[in-house]
C-alpha positions in Angstrom: 48.4 65.4 -15.1 48.6 62.7 -17.7 48.0 63.2 -21.4 47.6 61.0 -24.4 49.5 62.3 -27.5 48.3 61.5 -31.1 48.5 62.7 -34.6 45.9 64.0 -37.1 46.2 64.2 -40.9 43.9 65.4 -43.7 46.0 63.4 -46.2 47.2 66.6 -47.9 48.5 65.7 -51.4 52.2 66.3 -51.0 55.5 66.8 -52.8 58.3 64.3 -52.6 61.7 65.3 -51.1 62.6 67.0 -54.4 59.5 69.1 -54.5 57.8 67.0 -57.2 54.1 66.2 -56.6 53.1 62.7 -55.7 49.9 61.1 -56.7 46.7 60.9 -54.6 47.2 57.1 -54.5 50.7 57.4 -53.2 49.6 59.9 -50.6 47.1 57.4 -49.3 49.8 54.8 -49.0 52.1 57.3 -47.3 49.4 58.0 -44.7 49.3 54.3 -43.9 53.1 54.3 -43.4 52.7 57.4 -41.1 50.2 55.5 -39.0 52.6 52.5 -38.7 55.4 54.7 -37.6 53.2 56.5 -35.0 52.4 53.0 -33.5 56.1 52.1 -33.5 57.2 55.2 -31.6 54.5 54.8 -29.0 52.0 57.5 -29.9 48.4 57.0 -28.7 46.2 57.6 -31.8 45.8 58.7 -35.4 42.9 60.7 -36.7 42.2 60.9 -40.5 40.1 63.7 -42.0 37.4 63.2 -44.6 37.5 65.5 -47.6 36.2 65.5 -51.2 38.5 67.9 -53.1 41.7 67.7 -55.0 44.1 69.0 -52.4 43.3 66.1 -50.0 43.6 62.5 -50.9 41.3 60.7 -48.4 37.6 60.6 -48.9 37.0 57.4 -47.0 39.0 57.5 -43.7 37.6 54.3 -42.3 39.1 52.3 -45.3 42.5 53.8 -44.7 42.2 53.2 -41.0 41.4 49.5 -41.7 44.6 49.3 -43.6 46.5 50.8 -40.7 44.8 48.5 -38.3 46.2 45.4 -40.0 49.8 46.7 -39.5 49.6 48.2 -35.9 49.2 46.8 -32.4 48.4 49.7 -30.0 47.4 52.7 -32.0 43.9 54.0 -31.6 42.2 54.6 -35.0 39.8 57.5 -35.5 38.7 60.4 -37.7 39.4 64.1 -37.9 36.5 64.4 -38.5 33.6 62.3 -39.9 31.3 64.7 -41.5 28.1 63.3 -40.0 25.8 65.9 -41.6 26.3 64.4 -45.0 26.6 60.8 -44.0 24.2 58.2 -42.7 24.5 57.6 -38.9 23.6 54.0 -39.3 26.3 53.4 -41.9 28.8 55.4 -39.8 28.1 53.2 -36.8 28.3 50.0 -38.8 31.6 51.0 -40.5 33.3 51.9 -37.2 31.9 48.8 -35.4 33.5 46.8 -38.2 36.8 48.7 -37.8 36.6 48.1 -34.0 36.2 44.3 -34.7 39.1 44.3 -37.1 41.4 46.3 -34.8 40.4 44.4 -31.6 38.8 47.3 -29.9 40.9 50.3 -31.2 38.4 52.2 -33.2 36.9 55.6 -32.3 35.0 58.2 -34.3 35.2 62.0 -34.1 31.9 63.5 -35.3 31.7 67.0 -36.7 30.0 69.2 -39.2 33.3 69.7 -41.1 34.8 73.0 -42.3 34.4 72.2 -46.0 31.0 71.8 -47.7 31.8 69.7 -50.8 30.2 66.6 -49.4 26.7 68.2 -49.2 25.9 68.5 -52.9 28.0 65.4 -53.6 25.7 63.3 -51.5 22.5 65.1 -52.3 22.1 67.3 -49.2 21.0 71.0 -49.1 23.3 73.4 -47.3 20.2 75.3 -46.1 19.7 72.3 -43.8 23.3 72.5 -42.5 22.4 72.9 -38.8 19.3 70.7 -38.8 21.1 67.8 -40.5 23.8 67.7 -37.9 21.4 68.1 -35.0 19.1 65.2 -36.1 21.9 62.9 -37.2 23.8 63.4 -34.0 20.7 62.6 -32.0 20.2 59.4 -34.0 23.9 58.4 -33.7 23.8 59.0 -29.9 20.7 56.7 -29.7 22.5 54.0 -31.7 25.6 54.3 -29.5 23.8 54.1 -26.1 21.0 51.5 -26.5 19.9 49.0 -29.1 17.5 48.0 -30.5 16.5 51.5 -31.6 13.2 52.8 -32.8 13.4 56.2 -34.4 11.2 58.6 -36.3 13.2 60.8 -38.6 12.5 64.1 -40.4 15.8 64.4 -42.4 16.8 60.9 -41.6 15.2 57.5 -42.0 12.7 55.8 -39.7 13.9 52.8 -37.7 11.8 50.2 -35.9 13.5 47.9 -33.3 16.8 48.0 -35.2 19.9 46.3 -34.0 23.2 46.9 -35.8 26.0 44.5 -36.5 28.7 43.6 -35.7 28.0 44.2 -32.0 30.7 46.0 -30.0 32.8 43.7 -27.9 34.1 46.3 -25.4 31.2 48.6 -24.6 30.0 51.7 -26.4 31.9 53.0 -29.4 34.4 55.6 -28.3 33.1 58.8 -29.7 34.1 62.5 -29.7 32.3 65.6 -30.9 34.6 68.1 -32.6 34.0 71.8 -31.9 35.6 74.8 -33.6 34.6 77.4 -31.1 30.8 77.7 -30.8 29.3 77.7 -27.3 26.2 76.0 -28.6 28.3 73.1 -30.0 30.1 72.7 -26.7 26.7 72.5 -24.8 25.5 70.0 -27.4 28.4 67.7 -26.7 27.7 67.9 -23.0 24.0 67.2 -23.6 24.8 63.9 -25.3 27.5 63.1 -22.7 30.1 62.7 -25.4 33.8 63.8 -24.9 34.8 67.1 -26.4 37.5 67.6 -29.1 38.5 71.3 -29.6 39.7 72.0 -33.1 42.1 74.9 -32.7 43.6 76.3 -35.9 44.8 79.6 -34.8 45.2 82.0 -31.9 46.4 81.2 -28.3 45.1 78.0 -26.8 44.2 79.9 -23.7 41.3 81.6 -25.4 39.6 78.2 -25.6 39.7 77.6 -21.9 36.2 79.1 -21.4 34.9 76.4 -23.7 36.4 73.5 -21.7 35.0 75.2 -18.5 31.6 75.6 -20.1 31.6 71.9 -21.2 32.3 70.7 -17.7 29.6 73.0 -16.2 27.1 71.8 -18.8 27.8 68.2 -18.1 26.8 68.7 -14.4 23.7 70.7 -15.4 22.6 67.9 -17.7 23.1 65.4 -14.8 26.3 63.8 -16.1 29.6 63.4 -14.3 32.0 66.2 -15.1 35.0 64.0 -15.7 34.5 63.4 -19.4 37.8 63.9 -21.3 38.6 67.1 -23.2 41.0 67.0 -26.1 42.3 69.5 -28.6 44.3 69.5 -31.8 46.5 72.0 -33.5 48.8 72.4 -36.4 52.5 71.4 -35.8 55.8 70.2 -37.0 58.9 69.0 -35.2 62.5 69.2 -36.5 65.9 69.2 -34.8 65.9 73.0 -34.3 63.4 75.8 -34.2 65.0 77.4 -37.3 64.9 74.2 -39.3 61.2 73.5 -38.3 60.1 77.1 -39.2 62.0 77.0 -42.5 60.7 73.7 -43.7 57.1 74.3 -42.5 56.6 77.8 -43.8 56.3 77.3 -47.5 53.8 74.4 -47.4 51.8 76.3 -44.7 51.6 79.3 -47.0 50.5 77.2 -50.0 47.7 75.5 -48.1 46.5 78.6 -46.2 46.5 80.8 -49.3 44.3 78.4 -51.2 41.8 77.9 -48.4 42.0 81.6 -47.6 41.2 82.6 -51.1 38.0 80.5 -50.9 37.0 82.0 -47.6 38.1 85.6 -47.8 41.0 85.2 -45.4 44.1 87.5 -45.8 47.1 85.8 -47.2 49.6 84.8 -44.5 52.9 86.7 -44.2 56.1 85.6 -42.6 55.3 88.0 -39.7 51.8 86.5 -39.2 53.3 83.0 -39.4 56.0 83.8 -36.8 53.4 85.4 -34.5 51.3 82.2 -34.6 54.3 80.0 -34.0 55.5 82.1 -31.1 52.3 83.1 -29.4 49.5 81.0 -31.0 48.5 77.4 -30.8 50.8 76.2 -33.6 53.4 73.8 -32.3 56.3 74.2 -34.7 59.9 73.9 -33.6 62.5 71.7 -31.9 61.3 68.9 -29.6 61.8 71.1 -26.5 59.9 74.0 -28.0 57.0 71.8 -29.2 56.8 70.0 -25.8 56.6 73.3 -23.9 53.8 74.5 -26.3 51.8 71.3 -25.8 52.3 71.1 -22.0 51.1 74.7 -21.6 48.0 74.1 -23.8 47.2 70.9 -21.9 47.3 72.8 -18.6 45.3 75.7 -19.9 42.4 73.5 -21.0 42.7 70.8 -18.4 43.0 68.5 -21.4 43.8 64.8 -21.3 44.7 64.5 -25.0 46.5 66.4 -27.6 46.6 65.6 -31.4 49.3 67.2 -33.5 48.0 67.9 -37.1 51.0 66.7 -38.9 50.0 67.3 -42.6 50.1 70.8 -44.0 49.9 71.4 -47.7 52.6 69.7 -49.8 55.0 69.1 -46.8 56.8 65.9 -48.0 56.2 62.4 -46.6 59.9 62.2 -45.6 59.7 65.3 -43.5 56.4 64.1 -42.0 57.9 60.8 -41.0 60.9 62.5 -39.3 58.5 64.8 -37.5 56.4 61.9 -36.2 59.6 60.1 -35.1 60.7 63.1 -33.1 57.3 63.7 -31.7 57.0 60.1 -30.4 60.6 59.6 -29.2 61.5 63.1 -27.9 58.5 65.3 -27.6 56.2 62.9 -25.8 58.6 62.1 -22.9 59.3 65.8 -22.4 55.6 66.6 -22.3 55.0 63.9 -19.7 57.9 65.2 -17.6 56.7 68.8 -17.8 53.2 67.8 -16.7 54.7 65.8 -13.8 56.6 68.9 -12.8 60.0 67.2 -13.2 61.1 69.8 -15.7 60.7 73.5 -15.6 58.0 74.6 -18.1 
């Protein structure tokens, strides 16, 4: 098996190394530096999330990705995710076509409904249309991606008549993924549009998502597509020199972030015991390079995945620690994962 290894970040507003908060603006600049380092250590991609709230600094990922594009050579540049339901598919396509031109063919877009809802009232959308907005906008985006000019009759979207968008893609269709959090209907939708599947795993064993990757491949065949579209997944993680160091440094920022989101959604507050259970038996890849590599290799095998993205940002975890984690991930974890998947090391 071969696997591509990338990073994701939501641009969490962080502390500095002395536990003092940094500004949103500095957080954005730090994310650019993280992308540059990911390129330097040979990682495949960076995905940047879109949020519109005070604990995350990035509301326009494509702009930050454009900054990273000018300072990198190989890194693929994508989102985690683009909230298509509250955006305009035409503008999304145009923005990423522009990013693709700027980066010489390295742009990709990960489309999803998003797990936060602030963008809906912000851009004038009704949450009662949550499902219908994504369904119609994804259909329009798929049409724009596969064939232009496009004629389109919209209900919740605009009408188009023989529209061609610019700049044109130089290297074929815009690489696109659909992010799925665990709904069978969403998995089948991705297969219907013949778009690669990105599983967003935020808790629990990776193995419990294997039925979704199997469903996706079966659905591809039933829709008349080839079953070899890639499947990817992402999960929280952090790499340090030892397991003990990684757990100690990651735990407090993880609790701060999870407690805030959990209070909004009715989740129980995390405990040290629940955290260790997730680290040891769930999808979270926190530990030494050897521990993280074993976790990733096992998850890749369980899903038949060809790509894994490590979500590096968690709460106020400092930029300095994130940079060291990225360095270890690229220089030590990635070679170990590839060896394990090639059966040259015991898993």
